[in-house]
Structures are given as structure tokens and as C-alpha cells.
Backbone as CSV, one residue per row, in Angstrom:
resi,resn,N_x,N_y,N_z,CA_x,CA_y,CA_z,C_x,C_y,C_z
1,MET,12.948,14.590,74.866,13.125,14.714,73.417,11.790,14.432,72.726
2,LYS,11.353,15.347,71.896,10.108,15.172,71.150,10.422,14.468,69.834
3,ILE,9.876,13.266,69.668,10.245,12.403,68.548,9.079,12.236,67.579
4,LEU,9.387,12.325,66.294,8.466,11.901,65.244,9.003,10.579,64.708
5,PHE,8.213,9.528,64.844,8.661,8.165,64.539,8.068,7.701,63.216
6,PHE,8.931,7.299,62.290,8.508,6.694,61.031,8.778,5.192,61.100
7,GLY,7.736,4.381,60.945,7.921,2.933,60.973,6.703,2.234,60.408
8,THR,6.895,1.028,59.911,5.788,0.294,59.298,5.744,-1.164,59.737
9,SER,6.817,-1.900,59.541,6.796,-3.346,59.774,6.935,-3.690,61.254
10,GLY,6.758,-4.974,61.565,6.900,-5.438,62.943,8.284,-5.216,63.509
11,PHE,9.290,-5.121,62.644,10.659,-4.866,63.103,10.750,-3.561,63.890
12,ALA,9.894,-2.599,63.595,9.941,-1.286,64.248,9.290,-1.269,65.627
13,ILE,8.534,-2.300,65.975,7.744,-2.280,67.210,8.598,-2.179,68.475
14,PRO,9.659,-2.989,68.663,10.472,-2.833,69.880,11.061,-1.432,70.037
15,SER,11.459,-0.815,68.940,12.017,0.539,69.011,10.961,1.546,69.450
16,LEU,9.767,1.440,68.890,8.701,2.365,69.279,8.360,2.212,70.755
17,LYS,8.238,0.975,71.217,7.914,0.748,72.630,8.995,1.308,73.547
18,ARG,10.265,1.098,73.181,11.366,1.579,74.011,11.393,3.105,74.066
19,LEU,11.248,3.741,72.926,11.315,5.203,72.888,10.115,5.836,73.584
20,ALA,8.959,5.179,73.509,7.764,5.715,74.165,7.917,5.745,75.682
21,LYS,8.744,4.850,76.226,9.000,4.843,77.672,9.964,5.951,78.092
22,LEU,10.814,6.357,77.167,11.906,7.267,77.515,11.686,8.702,77.054
23,HIS,10.864,8.876,76.028,10.735,10.200,75.418,9.277,10.479,75.065
24,ASN,9.051,11.661,74.538,7.734,12.047,74.047,7.655,11.728,72.558
25,VAL,7.081,10.565,72.248,6.857,10.229,70.841,5.554,10.908,70.437
26,ALA,5.692,12.020,69.739,4.536,12.870,69.462,3.608,12.279,68.413
27,CYS,4.173,11.505,67.501,3.363,10.976,66.402,4.109,9.836,65.723
28,VAL,3.350,8.906,65.166,3.906,7.849,64.319,3.382,8.053,62.902
29,ILE,4.295,8.104,61.959,3.912,8.132,60.548,4.235,6.772,59.948
30,THR,3.234,6.178,59.316,3.409,4.855,58.725,2.818,4.834,57.328
31,ARG,2.992,3.730,56.637,2.521,3.619,55.263,0.998,3.419,55.226
32,PRO,0.362,3.772,54.113,-1.079,3.554,53.987,-1.438,2.069,54.105
33,ASP,-2.672,1.803,54.503,-3.160,0.424,54.569,-3.078,-0.222,53.186
34,LYS,-2.889,-1.554,53.191,-2.826,-2.271,51.920,-3.407,-3.668,52.101
35,PRO,-3.745,-4.338,51.003,-4.280,-5.697,51.123,-3.232,-6.647,51.690
36,CYS,-3.648,-7.505,52.624,-2.742,-8.533,53.114,-2.817,-9.726,52.167
37,ARG,-1.882,-10.660,52.309,-1.805,-11.790,51.375,-3.026,-12.696,51.481
38,ARG,-3.465,-12.954,52.704,-4.554,-13.912,52.896,-5.893,-13.221,52.699
39,GLY,-6.567,-13.551,51.620,-7.888,-13.006,51.384,-7.874,-11.607,50.820
40,TYR,-6.692,-10.990,50.748,-6.549,-9.649,50.193,-7.424,-8.621,50.904
41,LYS,-7.645,-8.807,52.198,-8.365,-7.819,52.984,-7.430,-6.661,53.301
42,ILE,-7.999,-5.467,53.341,-7.205,-4.288,53.679,-6.839,-4.357,55.157
43,SER,-5.564,-4.128,55.465,-5.129,-4.212,56.860,-4.154,-3.092,57.179
44,HIS,-4.113,-2.726,58.471,-3.166,-1.724,58.940,-1.756,-2.301,58.944
45,PRO,-0.732,-1.457,58.810,0.638,-1.916,59.042,0.795,-2.415,60.479
46,PRO,1.728,-3.328,60.741,1.909,-3.878,62.096,2.121,-2.824,63.178
47,ILE,2.781,-1.721,62.852,3.083,-0.700,63.858,1.830,0.045,64.305
48,PHE,0.774,0.022,63.492,-0.411,0.845,63.729,-1.067,0.534,65.069
49,SER,-1.382,-0.741,65.303,-2.103,-1.115,66.527,-1.259,-0.872,67.772
50,VAL,0.059,-1.032,67.656,0.943,-0.790,68.800,0.945,0.691,69.154
51,ALA,0.997,1.545,68.147,0.943,2.988,68.397,-0.373,3.373,69.068
52,GLU,-1.467,2.771,68.632,-2.763,3.051,69.255,-2.786,2.598,70.711
53,GLU,-2.217,1.414,70.991,-2.146,0.928,72.371,-1.343,1.876,73.258
54,LEU,-0.328,2.486,72.684,0.508,3.435,73.420,-0.095,4.837,73.438
55,GLU,-1.283,4.974,72.825,-2.000,6.249,72.743,-1.171,7.320,72.034
56,ILE,-0.534,6.891,70.957,0.239,7.796,70.111,-0.531,8.013,68.813
57,ASN,-0.643,9.260,68.411,-1.343,9.592,67.173,-0.632,8.962,65.975
58,VAL,-1.419,8.413,65.045,-0.868,7.764,63.853,-1.368,8.486,62.607
59,ILE,-0.444,8.761,61.692,-0.778,9.377,60.411,-0.317,8.448,59.300
60,GLN,-1.149,8.305,58.272,-0.818,7.458,57.117,-0.944,8.264,55.825
61,PRO,-0.037,9.179,55.587,-0.171,10.038,54.401,0.163,9.299,53.108
62,ASP,-0.586,9.590,52.064,-0.243,9.063,50.743,1.000,9.764,50.202
63,VAL,1.130,11.040,50.543,2.282,11.837,50.133,2.824,12.564,51.353
64,LEU,4.138,12.448,51.588,4.752,13.150,52.712,4.890,14.626,52.373
65,ASP,4.386,15.461,53.262,4.427,16.904,53.038,5.067,17.579,54.238
66,ILE,5.874,18.577,53.988,6.585,19.271,55.058,5.634,19.926,56.048
67,SER,4.409,20.251,55.606,3.449,20.894,56.509,3.104,19.988,57.688
68,ILE,3.076,18.666,57.450,2.816,17.715,58.538,3.918,17.796,59.581
69,ILE,5.155,17.873,59.123,6.304,17.912,60.025,6.335,19.227,60.792
70,LYS,6.033,20.311,60.111,6.033,21.621,60.770,4.986,21.682,61.875
71,GLU,3.846,21.065,61.629,2.780,21.070,62.638,3.191,20.284,63.880
72,ILE,3.874,19.172,63.701,4.328,18.359,64.840,5.533,18.995,65.512
73,SER,6.416,19.607,64.729,7.621,20.301,65.209,8.474,19.419,66.131
74,PRO,8.967,18.289,65.611,9.760,17.378,66.454,11.182,17.880,66.661
75,ASP,11.806,17.409,67.747,13.233,17.669,67.954,14.078,16.787,67.041
76,ILE,13.569,15.581,66.765,14.311,14.618,65.951,13.329,13.690,65.250
77,ILE,13.691,13.237,64.073,12.933,12.213,63.357,13.694,10.898,63.461
78,VAL,12.973,9.840,63.805,13.554,8.499,63.921,12.855,7.588,62.915
79,VAL,13.641,6.899,62.103,13.093,6.020,61.072,13.547,4.586,61.324
80,VAL,12.569,3.674,61.423,12.863,2.247,61.598,11.925,1.455,60.687
81,ALA,12.481,0.819,59.665,11.697,-0.054,58.776,10.425,0.633,58.288
82,TYR,10.591,1.844,57.776,9.444,2.614,57.281,9.011,2.170,55.891
83,GLY,9.980,1.904,55.021,9.640,1.453,53.682,9.398,2.565,52.691
84,GLY,9.946,3.735,52.965,9.809,4.863,52.048,10.971,5.819,52.212
85,ILE,11.115,6.727,51.268,12.206,7.700,51.277,11.679,9.053,51.727
86,LEU,12.380,9.681,52.660,11.988,10.991,53.160,12.564,12.089,52.271
87,PRO,11.754,13.078,51.885,12.271,14.221,51.128,13.291,15.004,51.951
88,SER,14.223,15.667,51.275,15.295,16.384,51.971,14.758,17.479,52.883
89,GLY,13.661,18.116,52.485,13.096,19.170,53.322,12.623,18.659,54.668
90,ILE,12.198,17.396,54.711,11.766,16.777,55.964,12.966,16.296,56.767
91,ILE,13.949,15.699,56.091,15.126,15.145,56.768,15.810,16.177,57.652
92,TYR,15.985,17.374,57.134,16.801,18.377,57.826,15.980,19.380,58.630
93,PHE,14.670,19.171,58.716,13.832,20.140,59.433,14.028,20.121,60.949
94,PRO,14.065,18.963,61.617,14.166,18.978,63.090,15.510,19.522,63.583
95,LYS,15.518,19.978,64.815,16.730,20.526,65.444,17.889,19.542,65.369
96,TYR,17.620,18.268,65.667,18.671,17.246,65.676,18.668,16.392,64.401
97,GLY,17.953,16.839,63.389,17.951,16.108,62.129,17.159,14.813,62.188
98,SER,17.544,13.860,61.356,16.839,12.582,61.242,17.840,11.432,61.307
99,ILE,17.459,10.370,62.021,18.336,9.205,62.146,17.571,7.940,61.782
100,ASN,18.327,6.918,61.423,17.753,5.660,60.958,18.400,4.487,61.680
101,LEU,17.587,3.482,62.016,18.103,2.204,62.508,18.157,1.265,61.314
102,HIS,19.365,0.779,61.001,19.536,-0.124,59.858,20.149,-1.433,60.336
103,PRO,19.520,-2.581,60.038,20.016,-3.867,60.547,21.135,-4.480,59.702
104,SER,22.236,-3.758,59.599,23.470,-4.292,59.017,24.611,-3.408,59.486
105,LEU,25.827,-3.835,59.216,26.999,-3.024,59.529,27.336,-2.203,58.290
106,LEU,26.684,-1.048,58.165,26.922,-0.188,57.007,28.406,0.133,56.887
107,PRO,28.915,0.178,55.627,28.166,0.270,54.365,27.762,-1.069,53.735
108,LYS,27.918,-2.180,54.449,27.459,-3.460,53.897,25.936,-3.530,53.923
109,TYR,25.385,-4.037,52.872,23.955,-4.308,52.754,23.091,-3.064,52.958
110,ARG,23.423,-2.016,52.220,22.502,-0.884,52.134,21.241,-1.330,51.397
111,GLY,20.123,-0.694,51.741,18.899,-1.018,51.025,17.860,-1.706,51.886
112,PRO,16.768,-2.180,51.276,15.587,-2.600,52.036,15.610,-3.997,52.635
113,ALA,16.562,-4.872,52.246,16.498,-6.266,52.726,17.837,-6.761,53.264
114,PRO,18.450,-6.044,54.212,19.782,-6.439,54.692,19.807,-7.751,55.465
115,ILE,18.756,-8.058,56.210,18.735,-9.296,56.995,18.685,-10.501,56.060
116,SER,17.810,-10.430,55.076,17.712,-11.527,54.109,19.035,-11.779,53.409
117,TRP,19.661,-10.730,52.922,20.865,-10.915,52.115,22.064,-11.357,52.938
118,ALA,22.131,-10.938,54.199,23.211,-11.436,55.064,23.114,-12.951,55.222
119,LEU,21.897,-13.461,55.375,21.695,-14.909,55.499,21.913,-15.623,54.168
120,ILE,21.391,-15.067,53.099,21.544,-15.682,51.780,23.019,-15.806,51.397
121,GLN,23.800,-14.796,51.768,25.226,-14.799,51.436,26.068,-15.621,52.412
122,GLY,25.428,-16.198,53.422,26.145,-17.062,54.354,27.027,-16.325,55.342
123,GLU,26.690,-15.070,55.638,27.477,-14.298,56.603,27.384,-14.936,57.994
124,THR,28.443,-14.789,58.771,28.431,-15.258,60.162,28.286,-14.107,61.147
125,LYS,28.362,-12.885,60.637,28.181,-11.696,61.479,27.367,-10.656,60.724
126,THR,26.583,-9.916,61.469,25.869,-8.763,60.930,25.862,-7.713,62.035
127,GLY,24.852,-6.877,62.106,24.851,-5.901,63.186,23.780,-4.848,63.033
128,ILE,23.904,-3.841,63.868,22.994,-2.698,63.887,23.805,-1.441,63.627
129,THR,23.276,-0.583,62.784,23.859,0.743,62.581,22.800,1.800,62.846
130,ILE,23.134,2.763,63.695,22.333,3.976,63.843,23.080,5.057,63.077
131,ALA,22.435,5.614,62.077,23.115,6.574,61.209,22.228,7.777,60.923
132,GLU,22.880,8.889,60.608,22.135,10.044,60.126,21.520,9.719,58.772
133,ILE,20.350,10.275,58.521,19.725,10.107,57.219,20.200,11.228,56.306
134,SER,20.600,10.842,55.113,21.009,11.813,54.103,20.101,11.647,52.890
135,THR,20.425,12.320,51.816,19.600,12.207,50.614,19.925,10.953,49.805
136,GLY,21.003,10.236,50.166,21.335,8.980,49.504,20.645,7.807,50.179
137,ILE,20.987,6.599,49.752,20.393,5.382,50.319,21.329,4.808,51.373
138,ASP,20.966,4.990,52.637,21.714,4.415,53.768,23.200,4.778,53.726
139,ASP,23.509,6.016,53.333,24.916,6.416,53.233,25.291,7.539,54.198
140,GLY,24.441,7.797,55.202,24.706,8.865,56.155,25.802,8.519,57.144
141,ASP,26.265,9.533,57.863,27.315,9.337,58.865,26.835,8.405,59.975
142,ILE,27.759,7.582,60.459,27.439,6.589,61.492,27.511,7.216,62.876
143,ILE,26.472,6.997,63.660,26.421,7.455,65.048,26.836,6.335,65.989
144,LEU,26.395,5.122,65.692,26.657,3.968,66.560,26.565,2.694,65.735
145,GLN,27.426,1.726,66.032,27.335,0.401,65.429,27.553,-0.673,66.486
146,LYS,26.837,-1.788,66.316,27.013,-2.934,67.206,27.024,-4.204,66.370
147,GLU,28.087,-4.980,66.507,28.198,-6.240,65.770,27.374,-7.327,66.450
148,VAL,26.731,-8.166,65.652,25.878,-9.249,66.156,26.233,-10.531,65.405
149,ASP,26.438,-11.617,66.157,26.719,-12.912,65.533,25.463,-13.478,64.878
150,ILE,25.640,-14.098,63.723,24.579,-14.889,63.107,24.804,-16.336,63.520
151,LEU,23.854,-16.908,64.222,24.000,-18.255,64.771,23.594,-19.311,63.743
152,PRO,24.111,-20.529,63.874,23.828,-21.573,62.874,22.343,-21.855,62.663
153,ASP,21.543,-21.743,63.714,20.116,-22.046,63.596,19.265,-20.822,63.256
154,ASP,19.893,-19.676,63.051,19.130,-18.474,62.718,18.495,-18.599,61.339
155,ASP,17.223,-18.229,61.256,16.598,-17.977,59.967,16.147,-16.520,59.973
156,TYR,15.416,-16.113,58.953,15.042,-14.698,58.863,14.280,-14.236,60.098
157,GLU,13.267,-14.991,60.498,12.411,-14.556,61.606,13.178,-14.482,62.917
158,ILE,14.014,-15.481,63.190,14.781,-15.503,64.444,15.770,-14.346,64.488
159,LEU,16.510,-14.156,63.404,17.515,-13.094,63.375,16.872,-11.714,63.399
160,ALA,15.792,-11.528,62.658,15.114,-10.230,62.644,14.593,-9.865,64.028
161,SER,14.040,-10.839,64.744,13.533,-10.590,66.092,14.656,-10.161,67.027
162,ARG,15.791,-10.845,66.944,16.918,-10.495,67.814,17.486,-9.117,67.465
163,LEU,17.626,-8.841,66.183,18.151,-7.543,65.765,17.201,-6.403,66.125
164,ALA,15.903,-6.658,66.076,14.934,-5.622,66.439,15.080,-5.216,67.902
165,GLU,15.295,-6.193,68.784,15.466,-5.898,70.210,16.804,-5.206,70.479
166,ILE,17.875,-5.716,69.870,19.188,-5.087,70.039,19.162,-3.677,69.457
167,GLY,18.508,-3.530,68.319,18.411,-2.221,67.684,17.676,-1.210,68.533
168,ALA,16.639,-1.651,69.239,15.901,-0.744,70.124,16.807,-0.213,71.230
169,ASP,17.645,-1.087,71.791,18.612,-0.649,72.809,19.594,0.362,72.225
170,CYS,20.119,0.057,71.046,21.087,0.954,70.401,20.461,2.310,70.094
171,LEU,19.223,2.289,69.639,18.535,3.524,69.287,18.310,4.402,70.514
172,ALA,17.882,3.787,71.611,17.671,4.539,72.853,18.970,5.170,73.334
173,PHE,20.056,4.413,73.273,21.366,4.928,73.687,21.799,6.081,72.786
174,ALA,21.616,5.920,71.474,22.046,6.946,70.525,21.287,8.252,70.719
175,ILE,19.986,8.174,70.947,19.194,9.393,71.119,19.597,10.132,72.388
176,SER,19.858,9.390,73.455,20.341,10.029,74.688,21.678,10.720,74.450
177,ALA,22.567,10.064,73.699,23.873,10.655,73.399,23.732,11.896,72.529
178,ILE,22.802,11.860,71.584,22.560,13.031,70.736,22.058,14.202,71.576
179,LYS,21.120,13.914,72.470,20.561,14.968,73.325,21.634,15.590,74.205
180,GLU,22.543,14.758,74.706,23.608,15.244,75.589,24.847,15.700,74.820
181,GLN,24.746,15.667,73.493,25.844,16.092,72.607,27.135,15.323,72.912
182,LYS,26.982,13.999,73.048,28.126,13.140,73.359,28.408,12.132,72.239
183,ILE,28.036,12.474,71.037,28.260,11.545,69.932,29.485,11.962,69.121
184,GLU,30.140,10.957,68.559,31.249,11.192,67.639,30.919,10.483,66.325
185,LYS,30.373,11.233,65.411,29.976,10.650,64.125,31.205,10.297,63.289
186,LYS,31.029,9.302,62.414,32.112,8.947,61.500,31.540,8.616,60.130
187,LYS,32.346,8.854,59.120,31.943,8.530,57.759,31.943,7.010,57.573
188,GLN,31.106,6.534,56.673,31.123,5.111,56.344,32.398,4.780,55.574
189,GLU,33.024,3.679,55.960,34.283,3.278,55.341,34.143,1.894,54.711
190,GLY,34.860,1.680,53.632,34.834,0.385,52.966,33.921,0.382,51.759
191,GLU,33.970,-0.717,51.037,33.176,-0.864,49.818,31.719,-1.165,50.168
192,PRO,30.782,-0.333,49.708,29.375,-0.605,50.018,28.824,-1.768,49.199
193,SER,27.852,-2.451,49.773,27.098,-3.460,49.026,25.618,-3.157,49.194
194,TYR,24.796,-3.713,48.329,23.377,-3.369,48.307,22.524,-4.610,48.537
195,ALA,21.443,-4.427,49.293,20.514,-5.515,49.611,19.145,-5.188,49.017
196,PRO,18.919,-5.544,47.761,17.658,-5.180,47.111,16.462,-5.914,47.705
197,LYS,15.306,-5.354,47.498,14.066,-5.955,47.967,13.859,-7.323,47.320
198,ILE,13.380,-8.276,48.121,13.045,-9.602,47.594,11.680,-9.503,46.915
199,LYS,11.652,-9.681,45.610,10.414,-9.489,44.862,9.916,-10.810,44.278
200,GLY,8.609,-10.987,44.335,7.994,-12.125,43.675,8.337,-13.457,44.313
201,ARG,8.087,-14.487,43.590,8.285,-15.859,44.057,9.743,-16.270,43.861
202,VAL,10.401,-16.673,44.947,11.799,-17.098,44.894,11.834,-18.600,44.612
203,ILE,12.433,-18.983,43.495,12.436,-20.376,43.048,13.774,-21.033,43.390
204,ILE,13.721,-22.210,43.994,14.938,-22.967,44.308,15.470,-23.644,43.048
205,ASN,16.763,-23.518,42.829,17.446,-24.249,41.761,18.171,-25.430,42.405
206,TRP,17.643,-26.621,42.219,18.224,-27.800,42.868,19.576,-28.189,42.272
207,GLY,19.967,-27.529,41.199,21.292,-27.731,40.643,22.366,-26.913,41.334
208,ASP,21.965,-26.072,42.306,22.939,-25.311,43.100,23.537,-26.190,44.192
209,GLU,24.600,-25.688,44.825,25.195,-26.387,45.962,24.240,-26.361,47.152
210,ASN,24.347,-27.384,48.009,23.398,-27.495,49.123,23.490,-26.322,50.087
211,ARG,24.696,-25.798,50.306,24.849,-24.659,51.217,24.134,-23.428,50.672
212,LYS,24.222,-23.205,49.381,23.550,-22.059,48.766,22.035,-22.184,48.905
213,ILE,21.517,-23.392,48.694,20.072,-23.612,48.819,19.617,-23.428,50.260
214,ALA,20.361,-23.997,51.210,19.992,-23.872,52.624,20.022,-22.417,53.071
215,ASN,21.013,-21.656,52.622,21.091,-20.239,52.981,19.938,-19.444,52.377
216,LEU,19.535,-19.815,51.171,18.385,-19.159,50.553,17.122,-19.408,51.369
217,ILE,16.920,-20.648,51.794,15.751,-20.982,52.613,15.782,-20.212,53.930
218,ARG,16.962,-20.102,54.542,17.103,-19.347,55.798,16.771,-17.872,55.612
219,GLY,17.196,-17.316,54.484,17.156,-15.873,54.309,15.844,-15.301,53.818
220,ILE,15.007,-16.118,53.224,13.739,-15.611,52.705,12.674,-15.694,53.800
221,PRO,11.972,-14.588,54.101,10.908,-14.654,55.114,9.889,-15.739,54.775
222,LYS,9.389,-16.398,55.791,8.453,-17.509,55.566,7.173,-17.052,54.878
223,GLU,6.787,-15.800,55.112,5.594,-15.283,54.434,5.785,-15.308,52.918
224,THR,7.008,-15.021,52.490,7.338,-15.064,51.061,7.677,-16.487,50.645
225,GLY,8.655,-17.064,51.323,9.033,-18.459,51.114,9.831,-18.723,49.851
226,CYS,10.578,-19.826,49.886,11.249,-20.357,48.699,10.344,-21.425,48.096
227,TRP,10.265,-21.445,46.778,9.297,-22.318,46.125,9.969,-23.336,45.211
228,THR,9.306,-24.471,45.081,9.714,-25.491,44.127,8.449,-26.129,43.558
229,LYS,8.597,-26.814,42.444,7.446,-27.472,41.834,7.538,-28.978,42.000
230,TYR,6.401,-29.565,42.359,6.265,-31.021,42.365,5.068,-31.352,41.481
231,GLY,5.334,-31.972,40.348,4.262,-32.183,39.379,3.749,-30.842,38.888
232,ASN,2.448,-30.628,39.034,1.849,-29.351,38.647,1.603,-28.436,39.840
233,SER,2.074,-28.840,41.019,1.805,-28.086,42.245,3.033,-27.301,42.697
234,TRP,2.774,-26.133,43.246,3.835,-25.334,43.858,3.938,-25.680,45.341
235,ILE,5.170,-25.858,45.812,5.448,-26.180,47.208,6.352,-25.092,47.787
236,LYS,5.963,-24.554,48.932,6.801,-23.569,49.617,7.690,-24.291,50.630
237,ILE,8.999,-24.083,50.526,9.956,-24.698,51.445,10.238,-23.715,52.575
238,LEU,9.930,-24.113,53.801,10.003,-23.206,54.943,11.217,-23.434,55.838
239,LYS,11.721,-24.655,55.873,12.881,-24.934,56.727,13.683,-26.085,56.137
240,GLY,15.000,-25.881,56.044,15.859,-26.931,55.519,17.292,-26.741,55.961
241,TRP,18.075,-27.811,55.878,19.472,-27.729,56.291,20.327,-28.673,55.460
242,VAL,21.624,-28.373,55.427,22.538,-29.129,54.560,22.732,-30.550,55.085
243,TYR,22.949,-31.466,54.134,23.181,-32.872,54.472,24.236,-33.412,53.506
244,SER,24.965,-34.429,53.954,26.142,-34.884,53.204,25.853,-35.917,52.124
245,ALA,24.704,-36.593,52.198,24.411,-37.641,51.214,24.339,-37.062,49.804
246,LYS,24.819,-37.814,48.828,24.851,-37.339,47.450,23.744,-37.999,46.638
247,GLY,23.152,-37.198,45.752,22.094,-37.724,44.909,21.853,-36.826,43.717
248,GLU,20.827,-37.144,42.935,20.490,-36.350,41.759,19.744,-35.084,42.188
249,PRO,20.059,-33.932,41.569,19.393,-32.677,41.938,17.873,-32.764,41.837
250,GLY,17.209,-32.394,42.933,15.755,-32.356,42.971,15.079,-33.674,43.274
251,VAL,15.836,-34.753,43.350,15.246,-36.089,43.539,15.239,-36.468,45.014
252,LEU,14.098,-36.973,45.484,13.993,-37.434,46.868,14.851,-38.677,47.072
253,MET,15.676,-38.640,48.145,16.615,-39.732,48.410,16.226,-40.569,49.617
254,GLY,15.309,-40.058,50.452,14.949,-40.764,51.674,14.513,-39.777,52.732
255,THR,14.578,-40.220,53.994,14.154,-39.369,55.103,15.283,-39.222,56.116
256,LYS,15.205,-38.147,56.878,16.152,-37.883,57.960,15.404,-37.144,59.046
257,ASP,15.379,-37.734,60.256,14.605,-37.160,61.359,13.170,-36.938,60.888
258,ASN,12.704,-35.682,60.914,11.318,-35.412,60.525,11.222,-34.837,59.112
259,GLY,12.342,-34.909,58.376,12.375,-34.288,57.061,12.638,-35.273,55.942
260,ILE,12.648,-34.751,54.722,12.955,-35.541,53.534,14.259,-35.024,52.927
261,ILE,15.048,-35.937,52.362,16.351,-35.592,51.789,16.190,-35.394,50.285
262,ILE,16.597,-34.202,49.824,16.510,-33.877,48.404,17.915,-33.615,47.871
263,GLY,18.252,-34.253,46.760,19.577,-34.099,46.184,19.822,-32.714,45.605
264,CYS,21.098,-32.289,45.650,21.542,-31.020,45.070,22.775,-31.297,44.208
265,ARG,23.431,-30.250,43.750,24.576,-30.444,42.866,25.711,-31.212,43.538
266,ASP,26.020,-30.833,44.794,27.182,-31.422,45.458,26.821,-32.451,46.518
267,ALA,25.633,-32.345,47.103,25.238,-33.246,48.191,23.710,-33.230,48.284
268,SER,23.167,-32.750,49.416,21.712,-32.760,49.577,21.280,-31.762,50.643
269,VAL,19.965,-31.579,50.722,19.332,-30.725,51.728,18.207,-31.521,52.368
270,VAL,18.103,-31.434,53.697,16.964,-32.021,54.401,15.880,-30.959,54.509
271,ILE,14.709,-31.241,53.939,13.569,-30.331,54.015,12.715,-30.747,55.204
272,GLU,12.734,-29.911,56.230,12.054,-30.248,57.478,10.613,-29.751,57.524
273,LEU,10.367,-28.596,56.883,9.023,-28.004,56.922,8.701,-27.440,55.545
274,LEU,7.503,-27.770,55.047,7.084,-27.257,53.743,5.580,-27.023,53.746
275,GLN,5.105,-26.425,52.668,3.699,-26.035,52.622,3.193,-26.106,51.184
276,LYS,2.195,-26.938,50.969,1.544,-26.941,49.665,0.776,-25.638,49.503
277,GLU,0.740,-25.143,48.283,0.077,-23.865,48.033,-1.376,-23.918,48.492
278,GLY,-1.748,-22.958,49.361,-3.105,-22.890,49.882,-3.381,-23.793,51.065
279,LYS,-2.365,-24.539,51.532,-2.528,-25.465,52.655,-1.694,-25.015,53.854
280,LYS,-1.814,-25.751,54.967,-1.046,-25.453,56.170,0.347,-26.076,56.081
281,PRO,1.332,-25.504,56.794,2.674,-26.105,56.810,2.646,-27.505,57.413
282,ILE,3.452,-28.402,56.851,3.572,-29.770,57.359,5.042,-30.182,57.334
283,SER,5.350,-31.235,58.078,6.718,-31.747,58.070,7.008,-32.449,56.747
284,GLY,8.296,-32.623,56.470,8.674,-33.362,55.275,8.117,-34.773,55.269
285,LYS,8.164,-35.430,56.424,7.657,-36.809,56.510,6.155,-36.878,56.257
286,ASP,5.411,-35.902,56.792,3.968,-35.891,56.559,3.659,-35.664,55.079
287,PHE,4.445,-34.821,54.451,4.288,-34.607,53.011,4.503,-35.917,52.253
288,LEU,5.547,-36.627,52.625,5.893,-37.879,51.948,4.812,-38.938,52.129
289,SER,4.228,-38.986,53.331,3.224,-40.020,53.611,1.963,-39.849,52.775
290,GLY,1.747,-38.641,52.260,0.547,-38.395,51.466,0.749,-38.581,49.973
291,ILE,1.932,-39.063,49.573,2.243,-39.220,48.148,2.557,-40.686,47.837
292,LYS,1.903,-41.228,46.827,2.122,-42.626,46.442,3.042,-42.758,45.230
293,ASP,3.026,-41.742,44.366,3.816,-41.829,43.131,5.306,-41.749,43.424
294,ARG,6.098,-42.516,42.697,7.555,-42.485,42.791,8.140,-42.509,41.367
295,PRO,9.279,-41.898,41.111,10.077,-41.145,42.080,9.477,-39.762,42.350
296,ILE,9.880,-39.182,43.465,9.469,-37.818,43.794,10.581,-36.876,43.347
297,ILE,10.228,-35.976,42.451,11.216,-35.048,41.900,10.712,-33.618,42.052
298,PHE,11.533,-32.775,42.676,11.258,-31.341,42.757,11.990,-30.646,41.607
299,ARG,11.368,-29.650,41.069,12.013,-28.923,39.976,11.639,-27.440,40.018
């Protein structure tokens, strides 16, 4: 099977590696280079270097044009975490059309941030969907679905890594089934929900319930992080979990293991890992040891 692969983020890497072993991945199309957060240096998308290692040609068009697709003439287009919308003329050009790997059980959590929102909403299950691409947003017919448990210790990075590997297996199976004409597509059923992109700085409201705050911390990628203010400084909260002690919202109540206990509306959250803006991540206890002023209040 001659594949044209669309992908950008690290989530797409296991799928590209798996398909490159099984099929002819003729080309990878990814997003243009952009400044990274640290130092704002221009950098390639994560998929770029992997494609080069696999000796696969990489294209980074500013505008997707059907002429590119016609020149490659793929049997199928595969999209994994590309971060852009394909025009209809491109979607339907290949013999077997275009398919997408989406890390949720569609129609739940359509859109660009399904992993984050599943965690933020406190879901205990999510999954992988391989679906046909249509002109809508993640509303194509389902080719394959696999349910995946969300474990208590999962955060965004852990869950995304596991789903990326499971998704690569599902994608390889689906493409083989498509080639052998052994698929039974089905329409999406049930009420759809949407997982919008996480934009800007996510601020913790310490007046929320502790479970809501802990789920928010779990669901936001560490690169983005959940933020709170201490004095005039911004603090990024990287890891936290619910605790039963009751206290005033945002007020430090003490320590637990390697973390600090911060009050919430109903109980508290233990902050195990945090990061002062522009500094390296440190434990809650290390943060506390460097502060003399009391009381310590996050807001």
C-alpha cells in the first residue's frame, strides 16, 4: 500500500514507524517550522527528524495543493495529529480515500484536544478510533474502535504515550483490512461532544473542588501547564493529587510526602511538582524550603 502520511506532533511518531515497516510510506506532509517556546528558535515539528531517519521525503507546504497529492499518487492518505484540515479535493483523491487516527471513542471528544478533555472531565475510559475523513470535524464513518482504560496515575503525557502506541497497532490493522476489503464501516452513534484546543495560560481556581483541580492538572500538557500566582510570581503546577484535609482555598496547610497541601473549596490538593516561571521544576517541599514569608497563599 502506497501511503501519504500527514502528521506533526510526537503522537504521530509510533504510527509512522509502524507503517514504514509494513508499507511504502511515500511521503510525510507536516506543518511548517515554527518558533519553539524556549528561546523562540525556529524548530522542525517532532515528526520531521523521524521521517528523515526513516529516509522518507518530508514536505512542509504553507498551503495544501492537490498538485502535490497528484504527484505522489498515494493509494491512501493517513492522518495522525496533523493539526490542519484537508481540503475535500485531497480527501477523496486516493483510491482508498483518507483515514484518521483519533484518540477518543468518537463521537465523544471530537476536535484537537481529546486526551486533555477526557482527563479534565474525569473520564475512566477513552480509546482509539480509526475513521474515514469527511468534510466535517471528526465525523466520518468508523472503521475500527478500541476502548482504553484511563488509570488513576495517568496524566496527559502518560496517557498520550500509551494511546499513541495502541493507535499505531489499530492503524496498521485497519489499513491491512482496507487493502483486503475486510472492513465493515459504521456511522457514528450517540451525542457528539467537542474537545477544543487548550489555548493560552490555564489558571487554577482554588475555589473549585479538589477533584476538578486535580483533573485539570492531569489533563493539561506539562509544556503548557496549569498556573497559579504566589505574590507577584507565576507558578506552573505540574503534578498534584486530591487530599482529604480541609482548609481555606489557595492557602498552604502543610506538607504530605514530597508535596505541599493547598486548600480547595471542599478539601485540598497535594502539589507534588511545580515550576517557578523561568526556572526548573522542583518538588513542593523544595519550593516551601525556599520561602520564609507566611502565610503562603496561591491565587
